[in-house]
GUBAMAR-893771 format. One record per atom (N, C-alpha, C): residue number from 1; atom name; x, y, z. Coordinates in Angstrom, 3 decimals, always signed. Example, Ala and Ser with C-alpha at 12.3 -4.5 7.8 and 13.67 -1.06 7.14 Angstrom:
REM GUBAMAR-893771
+-----+-------+----------+----------+----------+
! num ! atome !        X !        Y !        Z !
+-----+-------+----------+----------+----------+
!   1 !     N !  +13.190 !   -5.690 !   +7.800 !
!   1 !    CA !  +12.300 !   -4.500 !   +7.800 !
!   1 !     C !  +13.200 !   -3.300 !   +7.800 !
!   2 !     N !  +12.850 !   -2.250 !   +7.080 !
!   2 !    CA !  +13.670 !   -1.060 !   +7.140 !
!   2 !     C !  +12.900 !   +0.030 !   +7.870 !
+-----+-------+----------+----------+----------+
//
This chain:
REM GUBAMAR-893771
+-----+-------+----------+----------+----------+
! num ! atome !        X !        Y !        Z !
+-----+-------+----------+----------+----------+
!   1 !     N !  +18.749 !  +93.251 !  +59.831 !
!   1 !    CA !  +18.701 !  +93.551 !  +61.483 !
!   1 !     C !  +18.129 !  +94.737 !  +61.735 !
!   2 !     N !  +17.149 !  +95.017 !  +62.509 !
!   2 !    CA !  +16.419 !  +96.339 !  +62.719 !
!   2 !     C !  +17.088 !  +96.963 !  +64.315 !
!   3 !     N !  +18.037 !  +98.247 !  +64.408 !
!   3 !    CA !  +18.116 !  +98.805 !  +63.713 !
!   3 !     C !  +19.575 !  +98.098 !  +62.725 !
!   4 !     N !  +20.179 !  +98.773 !  +61.601 !
!   4 !    CA !  +20.673 !  +97.755 !  +61.088 !
!   4 !     C !  +22.859 !  +97.989 !  +61.917 !
!   5 !     N !  +22.938 !  +97.403 !  +62.106 !
!   5 !    CA !  +24.912 !  +97.744 !  +62.180 !
!   5 !     C !  +25.116 !  +98.742 !  +62.032 !
!   6 !     N !  +26.102 !  +99.474 !  +62.111 !
!   6 !    CA !  +27.079 ! +100.376 !  +61.470 !
!   6 !     C !  +27.321 ! +100.076 !  +60.584 !
!   7 !     N !  +27.786 ! +100.972 !  +59.557 !
!   7 !    CA !  +28.087 !  +99.987 !  +58.159 !
!   7 !     C !  +29.779 !  +99.491 !  +58.269 !
!   8 !     N !  +30.688 ! +100.458 !  +59.016 !
!   8 !    CA !  +31.596 !  +99.721 !  +59.480 !
!   8 !     C !  +32.117 !  +98.871 !  +60.355 !
!   9 !     N !  +30.909 !  +97.896 !  +60.505 !
!   9 !    CA !  +30.789 !  +96.709 !  +61.809 !
!   9 !     C !  +31.506 !  +95.595 !  +61.030 !
!  10 !     N !  +32.401 !  +94.917 !  +61.318 !
!  10 !    CA !  +33.043 !  +93.521 !  +60.920 !
!  10 !     C !  +33.213 !  +92.704 !  +62.270 !
!  11 !     N !  +33.122 !  +91.305 !  +61.211 !
!  11 !    CA !  +33.104 !  +90.110 !  +62.421 !
!  11 !     C !  +31.715 !  +89.476 !  +62.114 !
!  12 !     N !  +31.877 !  +88.437 !  +63.179 !
!  12 !    CA !  +30.205 !  +87.925 !  +62.743 !
!  12 !     C !  +29.519 !  +87.797 !  +63.930 !
!  13 !     N !  +28.376 !  +87.796 !  +63.976 !
!  13 !    CA !  +27.532 !  +87.376 !  +64.830 !
!  13 !     C !  +26.723 !  +86.404 !  +64.843 !
!  14 !     N !  +26.474 !  +85.648 !  +65.872 !
!  14 !    CA !  +26.061 !  +84.259 !  +66.450 !
!  14 !     C !  +24.390 !  +84.681 !  +67.307 !
!  15 !     N !  +23.854 !  +84.145 !  +66.997 !
!  15 !    CA !  +22.565 !  +83.794 !  +68.222 !
!  15 !     C !  +21.666 !  +83.026 !  +68.061 !
!  16 !     N !  +21.607 !  +82.699 !  +69.223 !
!  16 !    CA !  +20.508 !  +81.341 !  +69.290 !
!  16 !     C !  +18.739 !  +81.676 !  +69.702 !
!  17 !     N !  +17.935 !  +81.316 !  +68.704 !
!  17 !    CA !  +16.634 !  +81.118 !  +69.171 !
!  17 !     C !  +15.684 !  +80.311 !  +69.337 !
!  18 !     N !  +15.628 !  +79.756 !  +70.848 !
!  18 !    CA !  +14.898 !  +78.400 !  +70.853 !
!  18 !     C !  +13.631 !  +78.643 !  +70.521 !
!  19 !     N !  +13.085 !  +77.804 !  +69.791 !
!  19 !    CA !  +11.964 !  +77.451 !  +69.590 !
!  19 !     C !  +10.929 !  +76.368 !  +70.268 !
!  20 !     N !  +10.124 !  +76.151 !  +70.277 !
!  20 !    CA !  +10.113 !  +74.612 !  +71.105 !
!  20 !     C !   +9.188 !  +74.052 !  +70.376 !
!  21 !     N !   +9.817 !  +72.726 !  +69.769 !
!  21 !    CA !   +9.507 !  +71.699 !  +68.600 !
!  21 !     C !   +7.810 !  +71.240 !  +68.752 !
!  22 !     N !   +7.145 !  +71.399 !  +67.905 !
!  22 !    CA !   +5.964 !  +71.325 !  +67.939 !
!  22 !     C !   +5.394 !  +70.446 !  +66.551 !
!  23 !     N !   +4.355 !  +69.760 !  +66.320 !
!  23 !    CA !   +4.173 !  +69.512 !  +65.107 !
!  23 !     C !   +3.383 !  +70.786 !  +64.185 !
!  24 !     N !   +3.547 !  +71.889 !  +64.350 !
!  24 !    CA !   +2.990 !  +72.573 !  +63.509 !
!  24 !     C !   +3.566 !  +72.729 !  +62.453 !
!  25 !     N !   +2.571 !  +74.168 !  +61.666 !
!  25 !    CA !   +3.585 !  +74.347 !  +60.449 !
!  25 !     C !   +4.802 !  +74.696 !  +60.056 !
!  26 !     N !   +5.850 !  +74.902 !  +58.998 !
!  26 !    CA !   +6.269 !  +75.451 !  +58.699 !
!  26 !     C !   +6.593 !  +76.188 !  +59.185 !
!  27 !     N !   +5.513 !  +77.401 !  +58.412 !
!  27 !    CA !   +4.622 !  +78.573 !  +58.606 !
!  27 !     C !   +4.755 !  +79.096 !  +59.903 !
!  28 !     N !   +4.271 !  +78.729 !  +60.800 !
!  28 !    CA !   +4.426 !  +78.473 !  +62.778 !
!  28 !     C !   +5.802 !  +78.716 !  +62.736 !
!  29 !     N !   +6.343 !  +77.755 !  +62.635 !
!  29 !    CA !   +8.044 !  +77.452 !  +63.089 !
!  29 !     C !   +8.924 !  +78.703 !  +62.577 !
!  30 !     N !   +8.614 !  +79.317 !  +61.740 !
!  30 !    CA !   +9.448 !  +80.316 !  +60.639 !
!  30 !     C !   +8.413 !  +81.568 !  +61.237 !
!  31 !     N !   +7.132 !  +81.766 !  +61.894 !
!  31 !    CA !   +6.952 !  +83.201 !  +62.567 !
!  31 !     C !   +7.557 !  +83.193 !  +63.513 !
!  32 !     N !   +7.746 !  +81.786 !  +64.529 !
!  32 !    CA !   +8.469 !  +81.741 !  +66.376 !
!  32 !     C !   +9.355 !  +82.237 !  +65.872 !
!  33 !     N !  +10.376 !  +81.836 !  +64.550 !
!  33 !    CA !  +11.682 !  +82.432 !  +64.714 !
!  33 !     C !  +11.506 !  +84.141 !  +64.300 !
!  34 !     N !  +10.750 !  +84.430 !  +63.588 !
!  34 !    CA !  +11.219 !  +86.115 !  +63.338 !
!  34 !     C !  +10.561 !  +86.606 !  +64.427 !
!  35 !     N !  +10.040 !  +86.303 !  +65.489 !
!  35 !    CA !   +9.368 !  +86.854 !  +66.360 !
!  35 !     C !  +10.773 !  +86.466 !  +67.417 !
!  36 !     N !  +11.298 !  +85.504 !  +67.443 !
!  36 !    CA !  +12.832 !  +85.607 !  +68.237 !
!  36 !     C !  +13.886 !  +86.754 !  +68.011 !
!  37 !     N !  +13.727 !  +86.512 !  +66.028 !
!  37 !    CA !  +14.801 !  +87.595 !  +65.906 !
!  37 !     C !  +14.433 !  +89.084 !  +66.389 !
!  38 !     N !  +13.382 !  +89.276 !  +66.071 !
!  38 !    CA !  +12.577 !  +90.423 !  +66.665 !
!  38 !     C !  +12.789 !  +91.268 !  +68.093 !
!  39 !     N !  +12.383 !  +90.117 !  +68.902 !
!  39 !    CA !  +13.335 !  +90.236 !  +70.329 !
!  39 !     C !  +14.481 !  +90.587 !  +70.490 !
!  40 !     N !  +15.259 !  +89.660 !  +69.684 !
!  40 !    CA !  +16.665 !  +89.254 !  +70.199 !
!  40 !     C !  +16.790 !  +91.585 !  +69.737 !
!  41 !     N !  +16.503 !  +92.174 !  +68.191 !
!  41 !    CA !  +16.945 !  +93.288 !  +68.208 !
!  41 !     C !  +16.240 !  +94.771 !  +68.980 !
!  42 !     N !  +15.249 !  +93.833 !  +69.434 !
!  42 !    CA !  +14.904 !  +95.129 !  +70.458 !
!  42 !     C !  +15.198 !  +94.971 !  +71.968 !
!  43 !     N !  +15.890 !  +93.731 !  +72.456 !
!  43 !    CA !  +16.603 !  +93.684 !  +73.715 !
!  43 !     C !  +17.735 !  +93.821 !  +73.327 !
!  44 !     N !  +18.651 !  +93.964 !  +72.632 !
!  44 !    CA !  +19.933 !  +94.002 !  +72.199 !
!  44 !     C !  +20.762 !  +94.865 !  +71.299 !
!  45 !     N !  +19.928 !  +94.836 !  +69.701 !
!  45 !    CA !  +20.840 !  +95.734 !  +69.144 !
!  45 !     C !  +19.999 !  +96.995 !  +69.371 !
!  46 !     N !  +18.600 !  +97.433 !  +69.674 !
!  46 !    CA !  +18.447 !  +98.957 !  +69.558 !
!  46 !     C !  +18.801 !  +99.605 !  +71.486 !
!  47 !     N !  +19.257 !  +98.790 !  +72.025 !
!  47 !    CA !  +19.583 !  +99.213 !  +73.694 !
!  47 !     C !  +20.770 !  +99.614 !  +74.079 !
!  48 !     N !  +21.715 !  +98.500 !  +73.657 !
!  48 !    CA !  +23.257 !  +98.441 !  +74.091 !
!  48 !     C !  +23.823 !  +98.520 !  +72.711 !
!  49 !     N !  +24.987 !  +98.362 !  +73.241 !
!  49 !    CA !  +26.684 !  +99.010 !  +72.271 !
!  49 !     C !  +27.659 !  +98.753 !  +73.143 !
!  50 !     N !  +28.637 !  +98.572 !  +71.883 !
!  50 !    CA !  +29.783 !  +98.269 !  +72.557 !
!  50 !     C !  +30.241 !  +97.067 !  +73.448 !
!  51 !     N !  +31.137 !  +97.382 !  +74.614 !
!  51 !    CA !  +31.082 !  +96.339 !  +75.910 !
!  51 !     C !  +29.901 !  +95.709 !  +76.512 !
!  52 !     N !  +28.780 !  +96.918 !  +76.679 !
!  52 !    CA !  +27.439 !  +96.750 !  +77.304 !
!  52 !     C !  +26.793 !  +95.407 !  +76.795 !
!  53 !     N !  +26.538 !  +95.348 !  +75.224 !
!  53 !    CA !  +26.267 !  +94.610 !  +74.260 !
!  53 !     C !  +26.465 !  +93.434 !  +74.268 !
!  54 !     N !  +28.342 !  +93.140 !  +74.095 !
!  54 !    CA !  +28.924 !  +92.103 !  +74.157 !
!  54 !     C !  +29.040 !  +91.253 !  +75.503 !
!  55 !     N !  +28.598 !  +92.212 !  +76.733 !
!  55 !    CA !  +28.654 !  +91.469 !  +77.562 !
!  55 !     C !  +27.142 !  +90.790 !  +77.943 !
!  56 !     N !  +26.826 !  +91.699 !  +77.746 !
!  56 !    CA !  +25.205 !  +91.223 !  +77.732 !
!  56 !     C !  +24.901 !  +89.567 !  +77.197 !
!  57 !     N !  +25.412 !  +89.602 !  +75.673 !
!  57 !    CA !  +25.560 !  +88.951 !  +74.815 !
!  57 !     C !  +25.861 !  +87.418 !  +75.676 !
!  58 !     N !  +26.865 !  +87.881 !  +76.262 !
!  58 !    CA !  +27.949 !  +86.734 !  +76.604 !
!  58 !     C !  +27.615 !  +85.895 !  +77.848 !
!  59 !     N !  +26.611 !  +86.742 !  +78.541 !
!  59 !    CA !  +25.645 !  +85.911 !  +79.751 !
!  59 !     C !  +24.815 !  +85.677 !  +79.356 !
!  60 !     N !  +23.846 !  +85.848 !  +78.317 !
!  60 !    CA !  +22.697 !  +84.931 !  +77.747 !
!  60 !     C !  +23.298 !  +83.944 !  +76.957 !
!  61 !     N !  +24.511 !  +84.256 !  +76.385 !
!  61 !    CA !  +24.935 !  +82.533 !  +75.253 !
!  61 !     C !  +25.097 !  +81.535 !  +76.629 !
!  62 !     N !  +25.572 !  +82.036 !  +78.028 !
!  62 !    CA !  +25.856 !  +80.740 !  +78.751 !
!  62 !     C !  +24.448 !  +80.413 !  +79.878 !
!  63 !     N !  +23.841 !  +81.102 !  +79.508 !
!  63 !    CA !  +22.108 !  +80.621 !  +79.798 !
!  63 !     C !  +22.200 !  +79.240 !  +78.907 !
!  64 !     N !  +22.525 !  +79.911 !  +77.496 !
!  64 !    CA !  +21.248 !  +78.966 !  +76.575 !
!  64 !     C !  +22.699 !  +78.130 !  +76.421 !
!  65 !     N !  +23.804 !  +77.915 !  +76.685 !
!  65 !    CA !  +24.235 !  +76.711 !  +76.368 !
!  65 !     C !  +24.193 !  +75.438 !  +77.395 !
!  66 !     N !  +24.292 !  +76.440 !  +78.912 !
!  66 !    CA !  +23.324 !  +75.662 !  +80.001 !
!  66 !     C !  +22.288 !  +74.643 !  +79.907 !
!  67 !     N !  +21.254 !  +75.386 !  +79.307 !
!  67 !    CA !  +19.739 !  +74.926 !  +78.624 !
!  67 !     C !  +20.163 !  +73.951 !  +78.303 !
!  68 !     N !  +21.217 !  +73.529 !  +76.929 !
!  68 !    CA !  +21.509 !  +72.888 !  +75.717 !
!  68 !     C !  +22.002 !  +71.864 !  +76.370 !
!  69 !     N !  +22.637 !  +71.616 !  +77.214 !
!  69 !    CA !  +23.489 !  +70.879 !  +78.483 !
!  69 !     C !  +22.436 !  +70.060 !  +78.824 !
!  70 !     N !  +21.216 !  +70.566 !  +79.406 !
!  70 !    CA !  +20.642 !  +69.934 !  +80.257 !
!  70 !     C !  +19.308 !  +69.066 !  +80.216 !
!  71 !     N !  +19.120 !  +69.584 !  +79.104 !
!  71 !    CA !  +17.662 !  +69.261 !  +78.370 !
!  71 !     C !  +18.239 !  +67.984 !  +77.472 !
!  72 !     N !  +18.191 !  +66.778 !  +77.223 !
!  72 !    CA !  +17.885 !  +65.619 !  +76.357 !
!  72 !     C !  +17.113 !  +66.356 !  +74.852 !
!  73 !     N !  +16.318 !  +66.759 !  +75.185 !
!  73 !    CA !  +15.046 !  +66.745 !  +74.194 !
!  73 !     C !  +15.492 !  +67.689 !  +73.022 !
!  74 !     N !  +16.437 !  +68.822 !  +73.866 !
!  74 !    CA !  +16.833 !  +70.004 !  +72.986 !
!  74 !     C !  +17.448 !  +69.494 !  +71.504 !
!  75 !     N !  +16.920 !  +69.958 !  +70.081 !
!  75 !    CA !  +17.740 !  +69.640 !  +69.100 !
!  75 !     C !  +18.470 !  +71.296 !  +68.456 !
!  76 !     N !  +18.774 !  +70.679 !  +67.929 !
!  76 !    CA !  +20.005 !  +72.306 !  +67.484 !
!  76 !     C !  +19.964 !  +72.740 !  +66.130 !
!  77 !     N !  +19.227 !  +73.961 !  +65.246 !
!  77 !    CA !  +19.298 !  +73.953 !  +64.202 !
!  77 !     C !  +20.119 !  +74.725 !  +63.735 !
!  78 !     N !  +21.290 !  +75.002 !  +62.946 !
!  78 !    CA !  +22.183 !  +76.035 !  +62.468 !
!  78 !     C !  +21.669 !  +76.653 !  +61.294 !
!  79 !     N !  +21.548 !  +77.875 !  +61.029 !
!  79 !    CA !  +21.324 !  +78.607 !  +60.010 !
!  79 !     C !  +21.864 !  +80.148 !  +59.881 !
!  80 !     N !  +22.597 !  +80.119 !  +58.341 !
!  80 !    CA !  +23.100 !  +81.263 !  +58.083 !
!  80 !     C !  +23.175 !  +81.733 !  +57.000 !
!  81 !     N !  +22.746 !  +82.660 !  +56.836 !
!  81 !    CA !  +22.244 !  +83.242 !  +55.660 !
!  81 !     C !  +23.415 !  +84.313 !  +54.798 !
!  82 !     N !  +23.927 !  +83.696 !  +53.614 !
!  82 !    CA !  +25.241 !  +84.184 !  +52.902 !
!  82 !     C !  +24.997 !  +85.686 !  +51.747 !
!  83 !     N !  +23.470 !  +85.737 !  +52.148 !
!  83 !    CA !  +22.661 !  +86.547 !  +50.816 !
!  83 !     C !  +22.794 !  +87.431 !  +51.002 !
!  84 !     N !  +23.192 !  +88.184 !  +49.692 !
!  84 !    CA !  +23.682 !  +89.733 !  +49.316 !
!  84 !     C !  +25.214 !  +89.647 !  +49.671 !
!  85 !     N !  +26.367 !  +88.193 !  +49.802 !
!  85 !    CA !  +27.204 !  +88.221 !  +49.988 !
!  85 !     C !  +28.082 !  +88.383 !  +48.518 !
!  86 !     N !  +28.797 !  +89.550 !  +48.075 !
!  86 !    CA !  +28.871 !  +89.254 !  +46.703 !
!  86 !     C !  +30.151 !  +88.003 !  +46.242 !
!  87 !     N !  +29.100 !  +86.426 !  +46.334 !
!  87 !    CA !  +30.400 !  +85.404 !  +46.462 !
!  87 !     C !  +30.835 !  +85.416 !  +44.647 !
!  88 !     N !  +30.230 !  +85.954 !  +44.024 !
!  88 !    CA !  +29.953 !  +85.495 !  +42.299 !
!  88 !     C !  +30.739 !  +86.636 !  +42.098 !
!  89 !     N !  +30.801 !  +87.486 !  +42.640 !
!  89 !    CA !  +31.744 !  +88.458 !  +42.159 !
!  89 !     C !  +33.442 !  +88.320 !  +42.200 !
!  90 !     N !  +34.348 !  +87.836 !  +43.036 !
!  90 !    CA !  +35.046 !  +86.712 !  +43.356 !
!  90 !     C !  +35.514 !  +86.567 !  +42.446 !
!  91 !     N !  +36.786 !  +87.205 !  +41.159 !
!  91 !    CA !  +37.656 !  +86.402 !  +40.161 !
!  91 !     C !  +39.125 !  +86.585 !  +40.935 !
!  92 !     N !  +39.817 !  +85.408 !  +40.776 !
!  92 !    CA !  +41.188 !  +85.259 !  +41.593 !
!  92 !     C !  +41.873 !  +85.211 !  +40.164 !
!  93 !     N !  +41.377 !  +85.636 !  +38.974 !
!  93 !    CA !  +42.607 !  +85.786 !  +38.145 !
!  93 !     C !  +42.003 !  +84.765 !  +36.926 !
!  94 !     N !  +41.112 !  +83.587 !  +37.354 !
!  94 !    CA !  +40.418 !  +82.865 !  +36.303 !
!  94 !     C !  +38.853 !  +82.933 !  +36.144 !
!  95 !     N !  +38.840 !  +83.699 !  +36.178 !
!  95 !    CA !  +37.506 !  +84.420 !  +35.928 !
!  95 !     C !  +36.420 !  +84.363 !  +37.082 !
!  96 !     N !  +35.125 !  +85.125 !  +36.743 !
!  96 !    CA !  +34.238 !  +85.127 !  +37.717 !
!  96 !     C !  +33.361 !  +83.033 !  +38.081 !
!  97 !     N !  +33.048 !  +82.522 !  +39.811 !
!  97 !    CA !  +32.646 !  +81.677 !  +39.808 !
!  97 !     C !  +31.679 !  +80.777 !  +38.629 !
!  98 !     N !  +31.387 !  +79.667 !  +38.248 !
!  98 !    CA !  +30.318 !  +79.237 !  +37.249 !
!  98 !     C !  +29.270 !  +78.920 !  +38.539 !
!  99 !     N !  +29.839 !  +78.907 !  +39.198 !
!  99 !    CA !  +28.755 !  +78.070 !  +40.906 !
!  99 !     C !  +29.247 !  +78.411 !  +41.849 !
! 100 !     N !  +28.711 !  +78.100 !  +43.164 !
! 100 !    CA !  +29.332 !  +78.516 !  +44.682 !
! 100 !     C !  +28.402 !  +77.567 !  +45.231 !
! 101 !     N !  +29.149 !  +76.555 !  +45.879 !
! 101 !    CA !  +29.227 !  +76.107 !  +47.070 !
! 101 !     C !  +29.626 !  +76.196 !  +48.479 !
! 102 !     N !  +28.770 !  +75.527 !  +49.167 !
! 102 !    CA !  +29.578 !  +75.288 !  +50.859 !
! 102 !     C !  +30.383 !  +74.386 !  +50.199 !
! 103 !     N !  +30.836 !  +73.607 !  +49.728 !
! 103 !    CA !  +31.375 !  +72.042 !  +50.130 !
! 103 !     C !  +30.729 !  +71.758 !  +50.573 !
! 104 !     N !  +31.880 !  +70.341 !  +51.380 !
! 104 !    CA !  +31.403 !  +68.993 !  +52.305 !
! 104 !     C !  +30.633 !  +69.894 !  +53.398 !
! 105 !     N !  +29.193 !  +69.438 !  +53.913 !
! 105 !    CA !  +29.359 !  +69.757 !  +55.769 !
! 105 !     C !  +28.550 !  +68.605 !  +55.849 !
! 106 !     N !  +29.367 !  +68.410 !  +57.353 !
! 106 !    CA !  +28.908 !  +67.007 !  +57.861 !
! 106 !     C !  +28.498 !  +66.586 !  +58.583 !
! 107 !     N !  +28.159 !  +68.261 !  +59.005 !
! 107 !    CA !  +26.991 !  +68.495 !  +60.689 !
! 107 !     C !  +26.010 !  +68.305 !  +59.891 !
! 108 !     N !  +24.842 !  +67.970 !  +60.869 !
! 108 !    CA !  +23.900 !  +67.233 !  +60.853 !
! 108 !     C !  +22.562 !  +68.800 !  +61.324 !
! 109 !     N !  +21.531 !  +68.933 !  +60.233 !
! 109 !    CA !  +20.737 !  +70.510 !  +61.162 !
! 109 !     C !  +21.115 !  +71.468 !  +60.822 !
! 110 !     N !  +21.755 !  +71.661 !  +59.841 !
! 110 !    CA !  +22.882 !  +73.044 !  +59.367 !
! 110 !     C !  +21.733 !  +73.537 !  +58.289 !
! 111 !     N !  +21.424 !  +75.025 !  +57.736 !
! 111 !    CA !  +21.012 !  +75.449 !  +57.290 !
! 111 !     C !  +21.829 !  +76.597 !  +56.687 !
! 112 !     N !  +22.085 !  +76.727 !  +55.310 !
! 112 !    CA !  +23.163 !  +77.567 !  +54.518 !
! 112 !     C !  +22.037 !  +78.632 !  +53.473 !
! 113 !     N !  +21.877 !  +79.708 !  +53.497 !
! 113 !    CA !  +21.086 !  +80.000 !  +52.162 !
! 113 !     C !  +22.278 !  +81.011 !  +51.438 !
! 114 !     N !  +22.038 !  +80.886 !  +50.211 !
! 114 !    CA !  +22.887 !  +81.862 !  +49.554 !
! 114 !     C !  +22.353 !  +82.392 !  +47.968 !
! 115 !     N !  +22.669 !  +83.467 !  +47.667 !
! 115 !    CA !  +21.903 !  +84.165 !  +46.614 !
! 115 !     C !  +22.124 !  +82.995 !  +45.238 !
! 116 !     N !  +21.473 !  +83.369 !  +44.468 !
! 116 !    CA !  +21.079 !  +82.279 !  +43.282 !
! 116 !     C !  +22.268 !  +82.957 !  +42.531 !
! 117 !     N !  +22.984 !  +82.285 !  +41.410 !
! 117 !    CA !  +24.087 !  +83.617 !  +40.635 !
! 117 !     C !  +23.250 !  +84.128 !  +40.215 !
! 118 !     N !  +21.805 !  +83.879 !  +39.570 !
! 118 !    CA !  +21.218 !  +84.962 !  +38.825 !
! 118 !     C !  +20.574 !  +86.335 !  +39.524 !
! 119 !     N !  +20.462 !  +85.834 !  +41.026 !
! 119 !    CA !  +19.981 !  +87.087 !  +41.683 !
! 119 !     C !  +18.688 !  +86.665 !  +42.038 !
! 120 !     N !  +18.116 !  +86.142 !  +41.201 !
! 120 !    CA !  +16.454 !  +86.267 !  +41.528 !
! 120 !     C !  +16.322 !  +84.958 !  +42.631 !
! 121 !     N !  +16.908 !  +84.267 !  +42.797 !
! 121 !    CA !  +16.478 !  +83.388 !  +43.888 !
! 121 !     C !  +17.447 !  +83.129 !  +45.249 !
! 122 !     N !  +16.905 !  +82.082 !  +45.830 !
! 122 !    CA !  +18.293 !  +82.153 !  +46.961 !
! 122 !     C !  +18.364 !  +80.418 !  +46.869 !
! 123 !     N !  +19.395 !  +79.752 !  +47.119 !
! 123 !    CA !  +19.761 !  +78.415 !  +47.401 !
! 123 !     C !  +20.065 !  +77.754 !  +48.312 !
! 124 !     N !  +19.344 !  +77.031 !  +49.398 !
! 124 !    CA !  +19.442 !  +76.758 !  +50.025 !
! 124 !     C !  +20.219 !  +75.282 !  +50.373 !
! 125 !     N !  +21.425 !  +75.362 !  +51.228 !
! 125 !    CA !  +21.836 !  +73.864 !  +51.608 !
! 125 !     C !  +21.684 !  +73.526 !  +52.874 !
! 126 !     N !  +20.691 !  +72.286 !  +52.809 !
! 126 !    CA !  +20.644 !  +71.430 !  +54.337 !
! 126 !     C !  +20.762 !  +69.998 !  +54.436 !
! 127 !     N !  +21.365 !  +70.142 !  +55.302 !
! 127 !    CA !  +21.720 !  +68.646 !  +56.025 !
! 127 !     C !  +20.768 !  +68.254 !  +57.430 !
! 128 !     N !  +20.184 !  +67.329 !  +57.134 !
! 128 !    CA !  +19.279 !  +67.288 !  +58.451 !
! 128 !     C !  +19.995 !  +65.644 !  +58.363 !
! 129 !     N !  +18.840 !  +64.874 !  +60.083 !
! 129 !    CA !  +18.910 !  +63.911 !  +60.296 !
! 129 !     C !  +17.888 !  +62.761 !  +58.862 !
! 130 !     N !  +18.678 !  +61.620 !  +58.749 !
! 130 !    CA !  +17.826 !  +61.119 !  +57.363 !
! 130 !     C !  +16.606 !  +61.007 !  +57.596 !
! 131 !     N !  +15.889 !  +60.619 !  +58.991 !
! 131 !    CA !  +14.642 !  +60.732 !  +58.959 !
! 131 !     C !  +13.494 !  +61.897 !  +58.800 !
! 132 !     N !  +14.281 !  +62.979 !  +59.366 !
! 132 !    CA !  +13.589 !  +64.049 !  +59.275 !
! 132 !     C !  +14.274 !  +64.826 !  +57.496 !
! 133 !     N !  +15.149 !  +64.388 !  +56.617 !
! 133 !    CA !  +15.656 !  +65.260 !  +55.588 !
! 133 !     C !  +14.138 !  +64.154 !  +54.754 !
! 134 !     N !  +14.069 !  +62.995 !  +54.775 !
! 134 !    CA !  +12.889 !  +62.131 !  +54.373 !
! 134 !     C !  +11.603 !  +63.104 !  +54.301 !
! 135 !     N !  +11.177 !  +63.425 !  +55.406 !
! 135 !    CA !  +10.332 !  +64.040 !  +55.416 !
! 135 !     C !  +10.062 !  +65.755 !  +54.729 !
! 136 !     N !  +10.914 !  +66.382 !  +54.743 !
! 136 !    CA !  +11.369 !  +67.243 !  +54.042 !
! 136 !     C !  +11.602 !  +67.523 !  +52.296 !
! 137 !     N !  +11.495 !  +66.587 !  +52.164 !
! 137 !    CA !  +12.066 !  +66.921 !  +50.623 !
! 137 !     C !  +10.356 !  +66.178 !  +50.118 !
! 138 !     N !   +9.679 !  +66.046 !  +50.984 !
! 138 !    CA !   +8.086 !  +65.415 !  +50.715 !
! 138 !     C !   +7.213 !  +66.383 !  +51.031 !
! 139 !     N !   +7.988 !  +67.654 !  +51.853 !
! 139 !    CA !   +6.972 !  +68.520 !  +52.133 !
! 139 !     C !   +6.291 !  +69.274 !  +51.572 !
! 140 !     N !   +4.890 !  +69.132 !  +51.043 !
! 140 !    CA !   +3.821 !  +69.940 !  +50.149 !
! 140 !     C !   +4.626 !  +71.082 !  +49.960 !
! 141 !     N !   +4.240 !  +71.696 !  +50.799 !
! 141 !    CA !   +4.329 !  +73.552 !  +51.225 !
! 141 !     C !   +5.516 !  +73.884 !  +50.591 !
! 142 !     N !   +6.725 !  +73.196 !  +50.990 !
! 142 !    CA !   +8.103 !  +73.456 !  +50.624 !
! 142 !     C !   +8.122 !  +73.131 !  +49.172 !
! 143 !     N !   +7.832 !  +72.203 !  +48.026 !
! 143 !    CA !   +7.929 !  +71.596 !  +47.253 !
! 143 !     C !   +7.225 !  +72.830 !  +46.115 !
! 144 !     N !   +6.365 !  +73.512 !  +46.902 !
! 144 !    CA !   +5.091 !  +74.384 !  +46.250 !
! 144 !     C !   +5.880 !  +75.985 !  +45.484 !
! 145 !     N !   +7.390 !  +76.011 !  +46.501 !
! 145 !    CA !   +7.794 !  +77.139 !  +46.048 !
! 145 !     C !   +9.618 !  +76.563 !  +46.138 !
! 146 !     N !  +10.130 !  +75.598 !  +46.186 !
! 146 !    CA !  +11.292 !  +75.105 !  +45.806 !
! 146 !     C !  +11.466 !  +73.656 !  +44.752 !
! 147 !     N !  +12.483 !  +73.993 !  +44.310 !
! 147 !    CA !  +13.105 !  +72.641 !  +43.694 !
! 147 !     C !  +14.405 !  +71.561 !  +43.955 !
! 148 !     N !  +14.288 !  +70.196 !  +44.196 !
! 148 !    CA !  +15.195 !  +70.062 !  +45.380 !
! 148 !     C !  +16.622 !  +69.639 !  +44.128 !
! 149 !     N !  +17.497 !  +69.632 !  +44.159 !
! 149 !    CA !  +19.118 !  +69.545 !  +43.596 !
! 149 !     C !  +18.831 !  +70.129 !  +42.715 !
! 150 !     N !  +18.545 !  +71.531 !  +41.901 !
! 150 !    CA !  +18.402 !  +71.520 !  +40.912 !
! 150 !     C !  +19.639 !  +71.697 !  +40.257 !
! 151 !     N !  +19.955 !  +71.628 !  +38.655 !
! 151 !    CA !  +21.301 !  +71.291 !  +38.506 !
! 151 !     C !  +22.014 !  +73.047 !  +38.426 !
! 152 !     N !  +23.122 !  +73.397 !  +38.895 !
! 152 !    CA !  +23.803 !  +74.885 !  +38.676 !
! 152 !     C !  +23.795 !  +75.325 !  +37.578 !
! 153 !     N !  +24.377 !  +74.552 !  +36.778 !
! 153 !    CA !  +25.036 !  +74.594 !  +35.358 !
! 153 !     C !  +23.948 !  +75.136 !  +34.290 !
! 154 !     N !  +22.818 !  +74.867 !  +34.565 !
! 154 !    CA !  +22.243 !  +74.936 !  +32.767 !
! 154 !     C !  +22.296 !  +76.663 !  +32.958 !
! 155 !     N !  +22.188 !  +77.040 !  +33.760 !
! 155 !    CA !  +22.152 !  +78.927 !  +33.427 !
! 155 !     C !  +23.001 !  +78.700 !  +32.324 !
! 156 !     N !  +23.259 !  +80.206 !  +31.831 !
! 156 !    CA !  +24.195 !  +80.590 !  +30.939 !
! 156 !     C !  +25.739 !  +80.440 !  +31.735 !
! 157 !     N !  +26.801 !  +80.118 !  +31.194 !
! 157 !    CA !  +28.015 !  +80.231 !  +31.731 !
! 157 !     C !  +28.900 !  +81.430 !  +30.978 !
+-----+-------+----------+----------+----------+
//
């Protein structure tokens, strides 16, 4: 986040970045999402602090909820990044984990990003509607950079 939140910040922050659904490339969609994140940072993070920030975010979220309820064409995708969260450093007495995952996720249109155990890549856990998943798994642009369902246990244990 630019500017970064104070180092002693705790808690969760969630935000909605509405992007019109078009038949553009994945690259265009990511660009629109980056622009929306930049707008959020410039509008809220740079200019507001404390109670003022919380109140402003709350009002905006109410507007977003109303937009989603009023439109039957709105499709919501939820994305969360767990990158740089030291999940592979946890040791509850029986050693560090061999592989970390999110477990079962029954919701659709969810994307969770995590660092790979080796630290040189990112694992993406993705759930989509069946027809969207079929297209996603065959996307040439995606396949140029990703392996689908790699075995996490092939690395050194």
